[in-house]
C-alpha positions in Angstrom: 2.5 -11.4 -13.3 -1.1 -10.7 -13.8 -3.9 -11.1 -11.2 -6.2 -13.7 -12.7 -8.3 -14.9 -9.7 -9.3 -14.3 -6.1 -8.8 -17.2 -3.7 -9.8 -18.0 -0.1 -8.4 -15.8 2.7 -7.9 -12.8 0.5 -5.2 -14.6 -1.5 -4.7 -13.8 -5.2 -3.7 -16.1 -8.1 -1.1 -14.6 -10.4 0.0 -15.9 -13.8 2.6 -15.3 -16.4 4.3 -17.3 -19.1 6.5 -19.1 -16.6 3.7 -20.3 -14.3 1.5 -19.2 -11.4 1.9 -17.8 -7.9 -0.4 -17.3 -4.9 0.2 -14.1 -3.0 -1.2 -12.5 0.1 -0.6 -9.6 2.4 -0.8 -6.7 -0.1 -1.6 -3.3 1.4 -3.6 -2.4 -1.8 -6.8 -3.9 -3.0 -5.8 -5.7 -6.2 -8.2 -6.4 -9.0 -8.3 -8.8 -11.9 -5.9 -7.5 -14.6 -3.6 -5.7 -12.3 0.2 -6.5 -12.8 2.5 -7.4 -10.0 6.3 -7.2 -10.6 8.6 -8.9 -8.1 11.8 -6.9 -7.3 13.7 -8.2 -4.3 13.2 -10.6 -1.4 12.8 -8.9 1.9 12.5 -11.9 4.1 13.6 -15.3 2.7 12.1 -17.4 5.5 8.7 -15.7 5.3 8.9 -15.4 1.5 8.1 -11.7 1.6 9.0 -9.7 -1.5 9.1 -6.0 -2.4 6.9 -5.6 -5.5 5.7 -2.9 -7.8 2.0 -2.9 -8.7 0.4 -1.5 -11.9 -3.3 -1.1 -11.7 -5.4 -2.0 -14.7 -8.1 0.7 -13.7 -5.5 3.4 -14.3 -4.4 1.9 -17.6 -1.1 0.9 -16.0 0.2 4.5 -15.9 1.9 4.4 -12.5 3.7 1.9 -10.4 3.1 1.6 -6.7 5.5 -0.1 -4.2 4.2 -2.7 -1.8 5.3 -5.9 0.0 3.6 -9.3 -0.5 4.0 -12.8 0.7 4.4 -15.6 -1.8 2.4 -18.6 -0.6 3.0 -20.7 -3.7 4.9 -20.4 -7.0 5.3 -23.0 -9.7 3.7 -24.6 -12.7 0.0 -25.4 -13.2 0.4 -29.1 -12.2 2.2 -28.1 -9.0 -0.6 -25.5 -8.3 -3.3 -28.2 -8.6 -1.4 -30.2 -6.0 -1.1 -27.1 -3.8 -4.9 -26.5 -4.0 -5.5 -30.2 -3.0 -3.2 -29.9 0.0 -4.5 -26.5 1.2 -8.3 -26.8 0.6 -10.5 -28.2 3.3 -12.7 -31.0 1.9 
């Protein structure tokens, strides 16, 4: 999935052909255009996954391992509902 936007509380919005995801907790500073590949679930209850990250600034030459927490995953319509539920008005 590609990083397409920054969200509140240092969360990131990722997107691919299947939908979108909101992640947080990366040990790396991710930028727009970076790629995040989900490999395996580390903690099912906390939704923490082992990922590999490919940085756009290095022309995606290397992969770096990390762990991230998925806060949301689904389609664009479900994402709009998530934003409405989690945004303070």
